N, C-alpha and C positions, 0 to 999 in steps of 0.2 A: 908490359903486361902485369908485372908485379905491382907497379905503382897504381894501375887501374884497379887491381883486387884489393889493394890497401884502402883506396878511397871508397870502394863499394862497401868494404867491412866497416869503415869509419862511419859511412852514411847509415848503415843498419844499426850501429850501436847508438848514434844520435837519435835515430828514430825510435829505437827501443826505450831509450831514456825519456824521450818525450811522451811515449804512450804509457810506459810502465812506471815511470817516476811517481806520478800522482797515486797510482794504485799501491805502490810500495809504501809511499808515505802514509797512505790511509791505513794500510795493514799495520804499519808500525805504531801508528796512533791508536788503532783499536787494541793492540797488545798492551800498550801503556795504560789505556783506559781500564781494560780488564784487570790489569795488575793493581791499579788504584782501587777498583771496587773490591777486589779480594783482600787487599791490605786493610781497607776500612772495616769490611765485615769481620775479618779476623781480630782486628783491634776491639771492635764493639763486643766480641764474644768474651774477651778476657774477664775472668772472675765469675763466669756463669755457673761453673761447678769445678770442684777442686781437681787438680791434675794428679795428685799423689795422695796416698792414705798413710798417715802417721799413727801407728799404734799408741794410744794414750790410756788404755785400760788393760784389763786382764784378758785372759783367754776363756771363752765360753765354750765348754766341750759338751757335745751331744753324741749319743749313739743312735744309729738309725739302721734298721733291718728292713730290706725289701723282701717280702715273702708272701705266699698265698694266705688269704684270710676269708673270713665270712662277714658280710655286712648286711644290715637290714635297710636297703634302699627303699623298698615299698613294702611296708608291713602288711601281712604277717610273712611275706616271703623273705628267705635268707639267701643272699646272692654270694656265689663264689667270686671273690675279687683278688687282686693283688694290692698290697698296701705297704705303706711305711709304718712300722710299729703298730701293725694290726689295727689301723684307723683310717677312715675316709672323711675328709681329706687327711693327709699326713700331718705331721706336727706343724704348729705355728711357732717358729723360732723367733723370739724377741731379743734383740741385743741393742746396746747403746752405741752410737757413733764413737768410733775410737777403739771399741772392743774388737778383739779377734775372734772370728767364728772357726771352730774346729769340729768337724763332723766326720765321724767314722762310719762309712757305708759298708754294710755286710750284706752281700748278695745270697739270699736263700731261694732265688728263682731257679728254674731249669734252663735259663738263657742268660747271656751277658747282659750287663746294664751299666749305666753311669748316671751322674747327676749333672744337669746344666742348670746354672743359677740365672734364671731369666731375668734380664734387665740390670743385674748386678755387674759392675765394672771390676771384674776379678782379674788376677794375674792370668795370662793366656793359658798356662798349664792347668788351671783350675776350671776351665770352661766346659769340660765334660763332653767334647765332640770326638768320637772315635775317627781316626784318619786325619784329624786336624790338630787336636790338642792333647789327646791322651788315648792309650789303648783301653778297650772295654774292660770292665771288672767282670771276670768270669765267675760262674756259679761256684759258691763256696768260698770265694775270696773276699777281702776287704780293701778299701782304699780310703785314704784320709784327705779330705778337702779342708784346707786351711787358708784363710785370707782375712784381711781387714777392709771391710767395705768403705768405699769413698764417699757414698752418698747415703742420706737418710731416705726413708720412703718405704713403699710397700712393693715387695718382689715375691717371686715364687720360684719353685724348682720342680724339675721333672727329668725323666731319663731322656737320653739322646741316642739310644739304641732301640731299634724296632719300636720307634716312639708311638706310631699310631696304635699298636696294640697295647704297649705298657701304660701309656696314660689313659687310654679307654678303660683299662681294667682297674685303674684307680691309683696310680703312682704319681702323686703330686702333693705339694705342700707349700706353706707360705713362710717367707722370711720378712720380718719387719725390722728395720733399722730406725731407731728412735733418736730424736734430737732432744736432749735434756733442756735446751732453751726454748722449745715450743711450748705454747700454752697447754694446759691440761684439760682434757675433756671429761665430762662426767662419766662417760663409758666409750669404750673403744671396741667396735664390732668388726669382725671379719666375715665377709660373705664370699664364699667360693662357689661360683656358678659353673655348672656342668650339665651334660646331658648324657643319658645312657640309652643304648639300644638293647632292650630287653625282650625276651620271648614271653609267651603266656605264662610260663612257669617262673618268671622272675630271674631267669638266668641270662647272662650276657650273650648275645649272639656272637659266636666265635669265628665269623668269617670277617677278616680284616683286609683293608686296601683292595676292595672289590672294584670291578670295572664301573659299577654304578656310582660308588663313591668318587672314583677318579673322573668320571664324566660329569659330576656335579660338584657342589661345594663341599666335598668331603663327607664324612660320616655325621649325619644328624640323627640324634637319638629320638626315642618317644617318651622319655621320662626325664624332663629337666629337674635338677635338683639344686638345693642350696645347702652347703656343708654336708653333702652326702645324704640328704634327707629330702623326701618329697614334701614340699610346702611346709617347712617348719615354722614355728613361731618363735620370736625372739623377744625377751622381756626387756621393757624399758620403763622409765617413770616420767610422768608429766613434768615438764619444765627442764628435763635434762638436755644437755648439749652433747650430742653424740658424734663421734668421728666414725664413719662407716667406710671400710675399705673393701672394695668389690673387685674380685679377681675372676677373669673368665679363663677356665682351664679346659674348656670343651675342645674336642678334635676339630670341629668345623663350624658349630652353631655360632652365630652372632647374636648377642643380646642387646637390648636397649632399655635398661631398667628405668622405671619411673615411679615416683611416690606420690600418687594422687592425693591432692588436698594439702600437701606439704611443700616446702620450699628449700630443699637442699641446695647448698652451693658446692661447686666442684673446686677443690683446693689443690688437688694434685693429679696428674695424668702419668701413668706408667712410672709411678714412684716419685717423680720430680714435682716439686711445688710449682704452681702456676704463677704467672706474672701478677695476677690478681684473681681473686675468686670470681666465678661466674655462675649463673643459674644452671642447674641440670634441667634441661629441656628435651633435647634429643641428642644422646651421645651413643653412637654405635660402638658397642664394646666387642671387638673382634677377638678371636682366640688369642690369648697372650696379653691383651690389654688390661689395664687396672685403672680405676679411678678412686680417689678418696673424697668423701663428702663431709661437709659440715652441716648438721641437721639439729634444729631445736625442736623438741617435742612440745606441742602446745600445752599451756597451762591447764586448758580445759579438757584435755584428752583422756582423763582418767577412765579406765575400763574399756577404752576404745581399741578396736582392731584395725590397724593401719596397713593396708596391703602394699606390697611391692610388686608391680606389674611389669611384665615384658611386653614391649611395644614394637619389636622389630618387625614382626610379620602382621598381617591383618588379623590373625587369630590371636588376640591378646590372652594372656594367662597369668594366673598369680604365681609368682615365684616363691614368696614367703610373706610373712606378716610381722609387724611390730606390735607386740601385745602390751598395751599400756597398763601397767599395775593399778589397781584401785588405791585410793588414799590421797592425801594432800600433795599438791605439786612441790617439787624441790626447787630451790633457788638455782636459777640458770646462770652458769659462769658468763661473765662479760669480758670479752677480749677481742682484739682484732684477729681475724683468721690468719694463720701462717701463710706466707707467700714468698716467692723467690727473692732473695736478697739482691740479685742482679740479673736482668733479663735483657738481652741485646735488642736494640731497636731493629736492625736488619732491614731498614726501609729500602736499601738498594739491592736486596737479594735478587729481585727479578732482573736486575741488570747484570748479574754474574753469569759467565758462560757455563755451559753444561760440561762437567768433567767427564762423566761417563753416563751411557744410557743402557738400561737393562730391559730386554724384550722378553715377554712371557708368552709361551704358547704350548700346545700339546700336540703330539702325533701318535698315531698308532705304533705299537711295538713295545719292546721292553719286557722285563719280567712279569709285569702285571697287565699287559696288553695295551696300555696307554702310558706314554711317557710325557711328563711335564718338564718343560725345558727353560732355561734362561740363556738367552742369546744363542739359541739353536743347539745347546748341549744339555744333556741330562746328567746329573751327578751320579757317579764320581768322576765323570769326564768334563765337569764344569770348568770354567774359566777362572782365572785369579785376577782381581783388580787391585792396583796399587794406589794407595792414598798417602799423601804426605801428612805426617803428624803436625798438629799445631797450625794448620792452614785451613781456611774455609773451602769447602767443596760443594758444588751443586750436582746432584745426582738426579737422573730422570728414570722413573720406573714406569714402563709402558706395557699395559695388559692388552695383548692382541687377541685374548680369548673372550669367551662369553660367561666366564665364571668369576667368583670372588677370589681375591688373593690378599690376605693379611701378611705383609712382608715385614719380616723381623730381622734386624741386623744386630748380631751379637756385639757386645763390648762398647757400643756407642749410643749416644742419644742424638736425635736429629729433630728438626723442625720443619713441618710442612710449609712449603712456599707457594706452591700453585697446583691447581687441579685443571687439566686440560688446557693449560696455558693461562688460566685466569688466576691472578694473585689471590693467595689466602693468607689471612693475618691471624694465625693461631698463636695465641700467647702462652704456649706451653710446649714442652718437649715430649717426644715419643721415643719408644724403641720398636713399635709395631704400627704400621699404617694400613688400613683397609683400602684396597684398590678395587673399584667397581669394574663390571664388564666393559671392555674396549675403552678404558679410562687410562689416562696418563697423569702421574702426579710427580712433582718436583720437590725434593727434600734438600735442606741445607744442613751442613754439620761441620764441625771442627774436630776431627778425631784426635783423641789424646792418648788413648791406650794402645801401645804398640803390640804388634803380634798378628797372627793369622786368625781371622774371625769368620764364622759362618754367616751367610746371608741367605735366608730361605723363606718360603711360604709357611705360615704357621697354620694352615689347613694341613694337618699332619699327613694325611694320605697324599697330598700333592707333593710334600717334601719327600716322602718316602719313595715316590715314583719319579724322583730326579730333580725336583724344583729347588735346587740349592746350588750356591756357588761359595766362593770365599773371597774375602777382602784382606789384603795385606796392608797394614798400617806401619809405615817405615819411620 
């Protein structure tokens, strides 16, 4: 009896080996193939951007006060706003790579606040997210943000407390980290795009995170502005070569700026230089996104008014205008546009396995009547994802809703790999990617900066209603 059972067991093991052996070998080969792909992509990434920041200059110190103010968004109306240093937008801080930025924030609001340095790879404790990296700065208190940026480029900053209201009321500014080795432009312009929801009296409509906002693409205003003004004119001269830095700080509106009759080249996206310049044709600038443009003002444009037009919706409108001064054209600087020193090929990125998938949807309920969720959970009950530092990861972001979602990952840059499974060869980095209704995108990244980082929709109303999770980089 015992011998018979032994023989039966032996036969089963032989059969299992015959059937499962090839499958097990195939699985083992797949794991080896995946490891080879990841190793290749990780190796190609090396040198794409610096891992550490070494202070090589002095400390640039600034004072910044968040407080109520009055601003003329639509003359002759005067609008009650919240502002940094009594101005809309807030300060434009310019520092040189290697310098340390030190900003003392004083809170004169009647509610807590913080500063998040959007797109800047800061030490985790300086990221400004309550419940993740720091406690909020209470009314009447101050907090010092101090760090040495690792990257050059165009970045911005805003609160990460009651963000949908505080940003909408005017709390935002720009940080520019300059590379002294880059060529000098005739002029360097910053265009901060925003929109405001104003009543007939010019006052900000003070109902925030409404069911309407949550059921749609966030709060879209009725007064688009550039640098806090309705359709301003910006002076330039014929022949000038201008660097234009465009930042979208709106709560929900997507812009697609166009310069009719001109030929600007995109040289940076979300602060990081592109692999090579490319023509600005249709670039959807979602909340949080930035682009840097290289633009030559034609020699024959003296006295011309050159409009900057938004083309995102069918109802095109003028955002601002470049007003070309009369007089002879200046000499145009001749140089090769700046571009990334190293950009990985990542030709095999589509072969890499998906490390994590994030599913976005909404359900009824929660404090605002609608909860936006990531993987079935609304923040602060969101899940935590772990990523290994210094290793390639492919993440899938799947939008199961009918609304837009510009997803922003703190502390990291990533590259778009695919939309709805179709490979995309974007030759630039991002920190925010716009995902359309029922669309899925794959992104690739090699996280360098360790810590706990927020991952959220930058339609601020969606984030306020729960569309946020965290990523831990070990």
